C-alpha positions as CSV (number, residue, x, y, z in Angstrom):
1,M,61.8,68.4,-17.9
2,R,62.0,72.0,-19.2
3,L,58.9,74.5,-18.9
4,R,59.3,74.4,-22.7
5,Q,59.3,70.5,-23.4
6,A,56.6,70.0,-21.1
7,F,54.7,72.6,-23.0
8,R,55.3,71.0,-26.4
9,F,54.3,67.6,-25.3
10,A,51.4,69.3,-24.0
11,L,50.2,70.4,-27.1
12,R,51.1,67.4,-28.8
13,G,48.6,65.9,-27.0
14,L,45.9,67.8,-27.4
15,A,46.8,68.0,-31.3
16,T,46.6,64.4,-31.1
17,N,43.4,63.5,-29.0
18,R,41.2,66.0,-30.4
19,M,37.8,64.3,-30.1
20,R,38.9,63.3,-26.1
21,S,40.4,67.4,-25.7
22,A,36.6,69.0,-26.8
23,L,34.7,66.4,-25.2
24,T,36.7,67.8,-21.5
25,T,36.4,71.3,-22.4
26,L,32.7,70.5,-23.2
27,G,32.3,69.1,-20.0
28,I,34.4,71.3,-17.9
29,L,32.6,74.5,-19.6
30,I,29.0,72.9,-18.8
31,G,30.2,72.1,-14.9
32,V,31.4,75.6,-14.3
33,A,28.1,77.1,-16.4
34,A,26.0,74.5,-13.8
35,V,27.6,75.6,-10.5
36,I,27.1,79.6,-12.0
37,S,23.5,79.0,-12.7
38,L,23.2,77.2,-9.2
39,V,24.8,80.2,-7.3
40,A,22.8,82.5,-8.7
41,I,19.5,80.7,-9.0
42,G,20.0,80.7,-5.2
43,N,21.1,83.8,-4.0
44,G,17.6,85.4,-6.2
45,S,15.5,82.7,-4.0
46,S,17.4,84.2,-0.9
47,A,16.1,87.8,-1.7
48,A,12.9,87.2,-2.6
49,V,11.8,84.5,0.6
50,Q,13.8,88.2,2.1
51,S,11.6,90.6,0.1
52,Q,8.3,88.6,1.1
53,L,9.1,88.4,4.9
54,G,9.9,92.4,4.8
55,K,6.6,93.1,3.4
56,L,4.9,91.4,6.3
57,G,6.3,93.8,9.0
58,T,8.4,93.5,11.6
59,N,5.4,92.1,14.6
60,T,3.1,90.1,12.2
61,L,5.7,86.8,12.0
62,T,5.5,84.5,15.3
63,V,7.5,81.0,15.7
64,R,6.6,78.9,18.8
65,A,7.8,75.4,19.3
66,A,5.7,72.3,19.5
67,Q,4.1,71.2,22.6
68,G,3.9,67.7,23.7
69,G,5.7,64.7,21.9
70,T,5.8,64.0,18.1
71,G,3.2,62.0,17.3
72,G,-0.6,61.5,18.7
73,R,-2.9,64.6,19.0
74,N,-1.0,67.1,20.4
75,G,2.1,66.5,18.3
76,G,3.7,69.1,15.9
77,G,2.3,69.3,12.7
78,G,-1.4,70.9,13.0
79,G,-2.5,67.6,13.4
80,G,-6.6,67.6,14.5
81,A,-9.6,66.5,12.8
82,L,-10.3,65.8,9.8
């Protein structure tokens, strides 16, 4: 099949099934827009968190591992008296 024949065949298929072609195009556009917006939201959130952590200073944030088991009185999660 030559390139010209394939192109004619594709155009004929698009013209025959206009609604299917339009819905497929719409679905692709919505999918691409969703991916682009999610990436933009992720990058914006990351920048906001980094900005907030930068405002805290270098010696303010301390991360320590919890001591003891995974539950009970001495477990992690800030357990204490109610």
